C-alpha positions as CSV (number, residue, x, y, z in Angstrom):
1,X,-14.1,-15.5,1.3
2,X,-14.6,-12.5,3.2
3,X,-12.0,-9.6,2.0
4,X,-11.3,-6.5,3.9
5,X,-11.4,-3.4,1.9
6,X,-8.4,-1.0,2.0
7,X,-9.3,1.8,4.6
8,X,-6.8,4.1,3.3
9,X,-7.0,7.7,1.5
10,X,-5.6,10.8,0.4
11,X,-2.5,11.4,1.9
12,X,-2.3,15.1,3.4
13,X,1.1,16.8,2.5
14,X,1.7,18.5,6.0
15,X,0.8,15.5,7.9
16,X,3.6,13.2,7.2
17,X,7.4,13.3,8.0
18,X,10.0,12.5,5.8
19,X,11.8,8.7,6.4
20,X,11.1,4.9,5.4
21,X,8.8,2.9,7.3
22,X,7.6,-0.2,7.1
23,X,4.0,-1.5,7.0
24,X,2.2,-4.9,6.7
25,X,-1.4,-6.0,6.2
26,X,-2.9,-9.4,5.8
27,X,-6.3,-9.8,3.6
28,X,-7.5,-13.2,3.3
29,X,-4.4,-15.7,2.1
30,X,-2.6,-12.6,1.0
31,X,0.2,-11.2,3.5
32,X,2.0,-7.9,2.4
33,X,5.4,-6.1,4.1
34,X,5.8,-2.9,2.3
35,X,8.7,-0.3,2.8
36,X,7.4,3.1,1.8
37,X,9.8,6.1,1.4
38,X,8.6,9.8,2.6
39,X,10.5,12.5,0.7
40,X,9.4,16.3,0.8
41,X,6.1,14.8,2.7
42,X,5.1,12.8,-0.1
43,X,5.3,9.0,-1.0
44,X,8.2,8.6,-3.5
45,X,8.9,4.9,-3.3
46,X,7.1,1.7,-2.3
47,X,9.4,-1.6,-2.2
48,X,7.2,-4.7,-1.5
49,X,9.9,-6.8,0.6
50,X,7.0,-9.8,1.0
51,X,3.9,-10.4,-1.0
52,X,2.2,-13.9,-0.2
53,X,-0.5,-14.0,-2.5
54,X,-2.9,-16.2,-4.2
55,X,-3.1,-15.3,-7.3
56,X,-2.2,-11.3,-7.2
57,X,1.0,-10.9,-8.8
58,X,-0.2,-8.5,-11.4
59,X,-0.8,-6.1,-8.4
60,X,2.8,-5.8,-7.5
61,X,4.1,-3.2,-9.8
62,X,0.6,-1.5,-10.5
63,X,-0.9,-0.7,-7.4
64,X,2.2,1.0,-5.9
65,X,2.6,3.4,-8.9
66,X,-0.8,4.3,-8.5
67,X,-0.5,5.1,-4.8
68,X,2.6,7.3,-5.6
69,X,0.9,8.7,-8.6
70,X,-2.5,9.8,-6.7
71,X,-0.7,10.3,-3.1
72,X,-3.3,7.8,-1.8
73,X,-3.8,4.8,-0.3
74,X,-7.1,4.2,-1.8
75,X,-6.8,3.3,-5.6
76,X,-8.5,1.4,-8.1
77,X,-7.8,-2.4,-7.4
78,X,-6.4,-4.3,-10.5
79,X,-9.0,-6.8,-11.8
80,X,-7.9,-10.5,-10.9
81,X,-5.8,-9.2,-7.9
82,X,-8.6,-7.3,-5.7
83,X,-6.9,-9.1,-2.5
84,X,-3.4,-8.5,-3.3
85,X,-4.7,-4.8,-4.3
86,X,-6.0,-4.4,-0.7
87,X,-3.2,-5.9,1.2
88,X,-0.7,-3.6,-0.9
89,X,-2.9,-0.4,-0.1
90,X,-3.1,-1.5,3.5
91,X,0.2,-2.2,4.1
92,X,1.0,1.2,2.7
93,X,-1.5,2.6,4.8
94,X,-0.1,0.7,7.9
95,X,3.4,2.3,7.3
96,X,2.3,6.0,6.6
97,X,0.6,5.9,10.2
98,X,4.0,5.8,11.6
99,X,4.8,8.4,9.3
100,X,2.2,11.0,11.1
């Protein structure tokens, strides 16, 4: 199965508008719908509204925290949950695009 890697990267603070944005992504069999909250031009919260996963439940709590801590949509994937990790990163990146 060919997986699409996360295409995101660091979040540049001055490029974001505060608000709540929804983003979606699909990587292989994994689908994610994420709600991202931006406050003071920083990602402050990520809620996964939907995560149809194959085996990647482990990524649900870890990846959103890494994204918030690093203020980047390209963080280290969770071992054994690579597709879910990439889908979460891509869904957050999709939401961030709407905040620009």
